[in-house]
C-alpha positions as CSV (number, residue, x, y, z in Angstrom):
1,M,0.2,-0.1,0.1
2,H,1.2,3.1,-0.8
3,R,3.3,5.0,2.1
4,S,2.0,2.7,4.7
5,T,4.0,3.2,7.8
6,V,2.4,6.1,8.4
7,F,-1.5,6.9,8.0
8,R,-4.5,6.5,9.5
9,L,-7.5,4.6,7.9
10,A,-11.0,5.1,9.7
11,A,-14.2,4.0,9.2
12,L,-17.3,5.1,11.1
13,T,-16.6,2.1,13.7
14,L,-13.3,1.5,13.4
15,A,-10.2,3.7,13.7
16,I,-6.7,2.5,12.8
17,V,-3.9,5.3,14.1
18,L,-0.2,5.8,13.1
19,L,0.5,8.8,14.7
20,A,4.4,10.0,15.1
21,A,5.1,13.2,17.9
22,V,7.0,16.1,16.5
23,S,7.3,19.7,18.3
24,R,4.8,22.1,17.2
25,A,4.2,24.2,14.0
26,A,4.6,28.0,14.3
27,V,1.0,29.6,14.9
28,S,0.0,32.2,12.1
29,Q,-1.5,35.2,13.7
30,T,-4.3,35.8,11.3
31,Q,-7.7,34.7,12.1
32,T,-8.5,32.3,9.5
33,G,-6.3,29.7,8.8
34,D,-5.2,28.7,5.1
35,P,-8.0,26.8,2.7
36,W,-7.7,22.8,2.8
37,K,-8.1,22.4,-1.1
38,M,-9.4,19.4,-2.1
39,L,-9.9,16.7,-5.4
40,V,-13.2,14.9,-5.3
41,L,-12.8,11.9,-8.0
42,V,-15.5,10.5,-8.4
43,Y,-15.5,6.7,-10.2
44,R,-18.6,5.6,-11.8
45,G,-17.8,2.4,-12.9
46,I,-16.1,0.0,-11.8
47,D,-14.6,-3.9,-13.8
48,V,-12.9,-5.9,-11.0
49,D,-11.9,-9.1,-10.0
50,Y,-11.7,-9.9,-5.6
51,T,-11.9,-12.4,-3.1
52,D,-15.4,-12.5,-1.6
53,L,-15.4,-13.2,2.7
54,D,-16.2,-17.1,2.0
55,G,-13.0,-17.0,-0.3
56,T,-14.5,-17.6,-3.7
57,R,-13.1,-15.2,-6.5
58,K,-15.2,-13.2,-8.3
59,H,-15.6,-10.0,-10.4
60,L,-18.0,-6.9,-10.5
61,T,-19.0,-4.9,-13.3
62,A,-21.1,-2.5,-12.1
63,T,-22.1,0.9,-13.1
64,M,-22.8,4.0,-10.3
65,P,-27.0,4.7,-11.3
66,P,-26.3,8.7,-12.3
67,Q,-29.1,10.1,-9.8
68,D,-26.3,8.7,-7.2
69,A,-23.8,9.9,-7.8
70,E,-25.2,13.6,-8.4
71,L,-26.7,12.6,-4.7
72,M,-23.1,11.7,-3.2
73,V,-21.8,15.1,-4.3
74,K,-24.5,17.3,-3.4
75,S,-24.0,15.8,-0.6
76,F,-20.6,16.4,-0.2
77,L,-20.9,20.0,-0.8
78,H,-24.1,20.5,0.6
79,L,-22.4,19.2,4.0
80,P,-18.2,19.5,4.8
81,H,-17.8,22.3,1.1
82,R,-20.4,24.9,1.6
83,G,-19.4,26.8,4.3
84,V,-19.8,24.3,7.5
85,V,-16.4,24.1,7.4
86,Y,-15.9,27.6,8.0
87,D,-18.7,27.7,10.5
88,Y,-17.7,24.9,12.2
89,T,-14.2,25.7,13.1
90,D,-15.7,29.3,13.9
91,R,-14.4,30.8,10.7
92,T,-10.8,29.9,11.4
93,G,-10.5,26.8,8.9
94,E,-11.6,26.6,5.4
95,L,-12.3,24.0,2.8
96,E,-12.3,23.9,-1.2
97,A,-12.9,21.8,-3.3
98,R,-13.2,20.8,-6.9
99,V,-15.2,17.9,-8.4
100,V,-13.8,15.2,-11.1
101,Y,-15.7,13.1,-12.5
102,A,-13.4,9.9,-13.9
103,A,-13.2,9.0,-17.3
104,R,-11.9,4.9,-16.5
105,P,-13.7,2.7,-13.9
106,L,-12.0,1.1,-11.4
107,T,-9.8,-1.1,-12.4
108,S,-8.5,-2.4,-8.5
109,L,-8.7,-2.5,-5.0
110,T,-6.6,-3.0,-2.3
111,P,-6.9,-5.7,0.0
112,I,-7.2,-4.7,3.9
113,G,-8.2,-6.1,6.6
114,D,-11.0,-8.4,5.4
115,G,-12.1,-5.9,2.7
116,Y,-11.0,-3.9,0.5
117,W,-10.8,-0.4,-1.1
118,P,-9.7,2.3,-3.4
119,S,-6.4,3.0,-2.5
120,P,-3.8,5.8,-3.9
121,D,-1.9,3.1,-5.7
122,D,-5.4,2.2,-6.8
123,T,-6.3,5.5,-8.7
124,R,-2.8,6.8,-9.3
125,P,-3.6,7.3,-13.2
126,E,-6.0,10.2,-12.0
127,L,-3.6,11.3,-9.0
128,N,-0.9,12.0,-11.9
129,A,-3.7,13.7,-14.0
130,Y,-5.6,16.0,-11.5
131,A,-3.2,16.4,-8.7
132,P,0.0,16.6,-9.2
133,P,2.8,17.9,-5.7
134,G,1.3,20.5,-3.9
135,A,-2.3,21.0,-5.8
136,Y,-4.5,19.4,-3.3
137,D,-4.4,19.3,0.9
138,S,-6.9,16.3,0.6
139,V,-8.7,14.0,-1.8
140,I,-12.1,11.8,-1.4
141,V,-12.8,9.4,-3.6
142,F,-16.7,7.8,-4.7
143,W,-17.2,4.7,-6.4
144,Q,-19.2,1.6,-6.8
145,A,-19.2,-1.3,-4.4
146,S,-22.1,-3.1,-5.6
147,H,-24.4,-4.5,-8.6
148,P,-26.4,-1.4,-8.0
149,T,-29.7,-4.5,-9.3
150,T,-27.8,-7.3,-7.8
151,D,-27.2,-8.3,-4.2
152,Q,-23.7,-8.8,-5.6
153,S,-21.3,-6.7,-3.5
154,I,-17.6,-6.2,-2.9
155,P,-17.0,-7.0,0.6
156,A,-15.5,-3.3,1.6
157,F,-13.0,-1.9,4.4
158,G,-15.7,0.4,5.9
159,W,-18.4,2.6,4.5
160,G,-15.3,5.3,4.4
161,L,-11.6,6.0,5.4
162,G,-9.8,7.9,5.7
163,G,-5.7,8.5,6.6
164,W,-2.9,10.6,6.2
165,F,-0.4,10.4,3.1
166,F,2.2,13.0,3.4
167,D,1.3,15.2,0.3
168,F,-2.5,14.9,0.9
169,T,-5.1,13.3,3.5
170,Y,-6.3,10.8,1.3
171,A,-10.1,9.5,1.8
172,S,-12.6,6.9,0.1
173,V,-17.0,6.9,0.5
174,F,-18.7,4.1,-0.9
175,N,-22.2,4.2,-2.5
176,L,-24.9,3.2,-0.1
177,S,-27.9,3.6,-2.7
178,W,-30.1,4.2,0.3
179,I,-28.8,6.5,2.3
180,W,-28.1,9.6,0.5
181,P,-31.9,11.2,0.2
182,S,-32.2,10.2,3.6
183,G,-31.8,13.7,5.3
184,A,-29.9,16.4,7.3
185,C,-27.0,13.9,8.4
186,D,-25.9,12.2,4.5
187,G,-23.1,14.3,4.8
188,E,-21.3,13.2,7.5
189,V,-19.9,10.8,6.4
190,F,-17.7,12.4,3.9
191,L,-16.8,15.5,6.9
192,H,-15.4,12.2,9.2
193,E,-13.5,10.7,6.7
194,W,-11.8,14.3,5.7
195,L,-11.2,15.0,9.2
196,H,-9.4,12.0,10.1
197,G,-7.1,12.7,8.2
198,V,-7.1,16.2,8.5
199,T,-6.5,14.7,12.5
200,A,-3.3,12.9,11.5
201,F,-1.9,15.8,10.1
202,Y,-2.5,18.2,12.6
203,S,-1.6,15.9,15.3
204,D,2.1,15.0,13.8
205,Q,2.5,19.1,13.8
206,G,1.9,18.5,18.1
207,F,-1.3,19.4,18.1
208,R,-3.5,18.0,21.1
209,F,-6.7,15.0,20.5
210,P,-8.4,13.6,22.0
211,V,-7.3,9.4,22.9
212,Q,-10.1,8.1,20.6
213,D,-9.8,11.7,18.3
214,L,-13.3,10.9,16.3
215,H,-14.6,8.1,17.7
216,G,-14.7,9.5,21.0
217,A,-17.7,11.3,20.7
218,E,-19.8,9.1,23.4
219,E,-17.1,8.5,25.9
220,A,-17.1,12.2,26.2
221,G,-20.4,12.3,26.7
222,Y,-21.7,13.6,23.3
223,T,-24.9,12.5,21.6
224,T,-26.6,12.6,18.5
225,D,-29.3,15.4,17.9
226,E,-32.9,15.2,17.0
227,D,-32.3,14.8,13.5
228,G,-29.7,11.9,14.5
229,C,-26.6,13.8,13.5
230,W,-23.7,14.1,15.7
231,R,-23.4,18.5,15.1
232,T,-22.5,18.9,18.2
233,W,-19.7,17.2,18.8
234,L,-18.3,18.0,14.9
235,R,-18.6,21.3,16.0
236,D,-17.1,21.3,19.6
237,Y,-14.0,19.4,18.1
238,M,-13.7,21.5,15.3
239,R,-13.6,24.5,17.3
240,G,-11.2,21.7,19.6
241,L,-13.1,22.1,22.8
242,V,-13.6,18.6,24.0
243,Y,-11.7,18.3,27.0
244,E,-9.6,15.4,28.1
245,D,-8.0,15.6,31.6
246,G,-9.0,19.6,31.8
247,Q,-7.3,19.9,28.7
248,R,-8.4,21.3,25.7
249,T,-7.9,19.2,22.8
250,G,-8.8,18.4,19.1
251,L,-8.8,20.8,16.2
252,T,-8.3,24.5,17.8
253,P,-7.8,27.7,16.1
254,E,-4.3,27.7,16.6
255,A,-3.5,24.6,13.9
256,W,-5.8,26.3,11.4
257,R,-4.3,29.0,11.5
258,S,-1.0,27.1,11.4
259,G,-1.4,26.5,7.8
260,S,-3.1,22.9,5.7
261,I,-0.4,20.7,4.2
262,T,0.5,22.8,1.9
263,T,0.9,25.9,3.3
264,H,2.6,24.8,7.3
265,N,6.0,25.1,5.7
266,I,6.2,27.8,3.0
267,Q,9.9,28.7,2.0
268,G,9.4,31.1,-0.6
269,W,6.7,33.8,-1.1
270,R,3.5,32.8,0.5
271,G,1.3,33.0,-2.6
272,E,-2.6,34.0,-1.4
273,Y,-5.3,33.7,-4.6
274,F,-8.5,34.8,-4.5
275,D,-11.7,34.4,-6.2
276,N,-12.5,37.7,-6.7
277,E,-11.0,41.3,-8.0
278,T,-10.5,42.8,-4.6
279,L,-8.5,40.3,-2.4
280,A,-12.1,39.7,-0.1
281,G,-12.1,36.9,2.4
282,P,-10.2,34.1,2.7
283,P,-7.8,32.8,0.1
284,V,-9.4,29.9,-1.9
285,V,-5.5,29.0,-2.8
286,V,-2.7,29.3,-1.0
287,R,0.7,27.9,-1.4
288,D,4.5,28.2,-1.8
289,D,5.9,30.4,-4.6
290,P,9.6,30.2,-5.4
291,A,9.2,33.9,-7.3
292,V,6.9,36.4,-8.6
293,W,7.3,35.3,-11.9
294,F,4.0,34.1,-13.5
295,S,2.7,35.1,-17.5
296,W,-0.4,33.6,-17.2
297,D,-1.5,34.6,-20.9
298,L,-5.5,33.7,-20.7
299,A,-5.2,30.8,-18.6
300,A,-6.6,31.0,-14.7
301,P,-3.1,30.2,-12.0
302,H,-5.1,27.7,-10.5
303,P,-7.9,25.4,-11.4
304,L,-9.5,26.4,-8.4
305,L,-9.7,29.6,-10.0
306,A,-11.4,31.6,-13.1
307,A,-9.5,33.1,-15.8
308,D,-10.5,36.6,-15.2
309,H,-11.6,38.3,-11.9
310,F,-9.3,37.0,-9.8
311,S,-6.4,38.5,-7.3
312,S,-3.5,37.8,-5.7
313,R,-1.2,38.5,-3.1
314,W,2.4,37.9,-2.4
315,T,4.6,37.5,0.7
316,R,7.8,37.1,2.0
317,R,10.5,38.4,4.5
318,L,13.9,38.7,3.1
319,N,17.4,40.1,4.5
320,F,18.7,43.3,2.5
321,A,22.1,45.1,2.2
322,G,21.7,48.4,2.6
323,G,21.6,51.2,0.1
324,A,19.2,52.0,-2.9
325,Y,17.2,49.8,-5.0
326,T,14.9,49.6,-7.7
327,F,12.2,47.6,-7.8
328,Y,10.6,46.5,-11.4
329,L,7.1,45.1,-11.5
330,A,5.3,43.7,-14.6
331,H,1.4,43.5,-14.1
332,N,-1.6,43.4,-16.1
333,D,-3.9,44.6,-14.6
334,G,-3.0,46.3,-11.5
335,A,-0.9,46.0,-8.4
336,R,0.8,47.4,-5.9
337,L,4.0,47.0,-3.9
338,Y,4.3,47.7,0.0
339,L,7.5,47.4,1.4
340,D,7.4,47.0,5.7
341,D,3.9,48.1,4.9
342,R,4.8,51.2,3.2
343,L,3.4,51.2,-0.3
344,L,5.8,51.9,-2.5
345,L,3.7,51.4,-5.8
346,D,0.5,51.9,-7.0
347,K,-0.9,51.2,-10.3
348,W,-3.8,49.4,-9.5
349,G,-6.1,50.8,-12.0
350,R,-3.9,49.7,-14.8
351,G,-1.3,47.4,-16.4
352,G,2.3,48.0,-17.2
353,N,5.6,48.3,-16.6
354,D,7.0,49.9,-13.4
355,S,10.0,50.8,-11.5
356,L,10.9,52.8,-8.5
357,T,13.8,53.1,-6.7
358,A,13.6,53.7,-2.9
359,P,16.2,53.9,0.1
360,V,16.5,50.2,2.1
361,A,18.1,49.8,5.7
362,A,20.4,47.1,6.3
363,G,18.3,43.8,8.2
364,P,15.3,42.0,7.0
365,H,12.0,43.6,5.7
366,T,8.7,42.2,4.7
367,L,7.9,42.7,0.6
368,R,4.3,42.3,-0.6
369,V,2.9,41.9,-4.2
370,E,-1.0,42.6,-4.7
371,H,-2.5,42.1,-8.0
372,H,-5.7,42.2,-9.2
373,E,-7.0,40.4,-13.0
374,V,-10.2,41.7,-14.4
375,A,-9.8,40.3,-17.9
376,G,-8.0,38.5,-20.9
377,V,-3.9,38.1,-20.5
378,A,-3.4,38.1,-16.9
379,E,1.0,38.5,-15.6
380,A,2.7,39.6,-12.3
381,R,6.6,39.8,-12.6
382,L,8.8,40.9,-9.5
383,Y,12.7,41.8,-9.1
384,W,14.7,44.4,-8.4
385,R,18.5,45.5,-8.1
386,M,20.9,47.4,-6.0
387,V,21.5,50.6,-7.6
388,G,24.7,50.6,-9.2
389,S,24.5,46.8,-9.3
390,E,24.2,45.3,-12.5
391,R,22.7,41.6,-10.3
392,K,19.4,40.7,-10.3
393,F,17.3,39.4,-7.2
394,Y,14.6,37.4,-7.3
395,L,14.0,36.1,-11.1
396,P,13.5,32.3,-11.4
397,A,16.9,31.2,-11.5
398,A,17.5,30.7,-15.7
399,F,16.8,34.3,-15.8
400,V,19.2,35.2,-13.0
401,S,21.8,37.9,-14.1
402,K,25.2,37.6,-11.9
């Protein structure tokens, strides 16, 4: 199994936990944590060999009924995605998702325990095509485990499974036709399985969680509400309000604010991308950009963003030798440049190729570039040089002049 030495697998009633403790990550001071970026993969078909519980070798070819696929996606989008994470975490966590329907059926499954599941090895073609390293924090797979008109069913290892595989959290939920139209709680399975991976990641960053993590609700004194849902438990867990031995545990605001898998350890520029032109609200994408050197032409900077009507912000703390520096900024459409929150260049109303010279004291300083795209060609490119020097700073390696 792909990277099976450290991960967590969990069904609604079963968790397998393999976690290591490391030092707590540094905590950001922003109110909202970085959005967790999720890829939702829907496999509407299955065509696999498997061994049944009685030891008989069998084959299943089946297609997910269209209405089931629609209900599963709507159920996911309704509960974990559409504002629920933001609300349940008291506005310190955020989830943004992209839904992709796989063009092929699942043709293999991975044995686990007394059943099977679609591990990352089984979904590798789609992961390679749609989830390059650093693009997503989480992947969730919807799949068909039975024939919709017969009794044939693959022995799946739990209704849903979730874990953290270092590059991203990964979870799977198989189709049960009778559950998706059932009512208020149907989307909780997606939220539950996703949170297993989130818990595993933040636990490895040193944050404290209940001994039984998401499966410790009843032991902690929680019960379902009038609809049979675990809303109160999930809200408290996702706000870090579960107390164990007198200590606050769960997904605390400090955990969410420390960053997602792709952003908790940014080494380059902190790139924040918004689905509007005004840098409003939480960013849809936060990533580690090695340089502010982008020429997107008519394309979008990320699959979660449209090609037009977006905005971006890049921030980095850097050491400067004292002296005068000329900063060069090419932008389409508008852009602004700040040094230690001091506005150096304001061309928000139009695109262009601009430069300015300013004194910079020796020592660390924070540079910030803000950019917005209205329509058409989009670009943002920044570099600078000390006056009297030919060396260009913070260009991509291929463009640097020594």
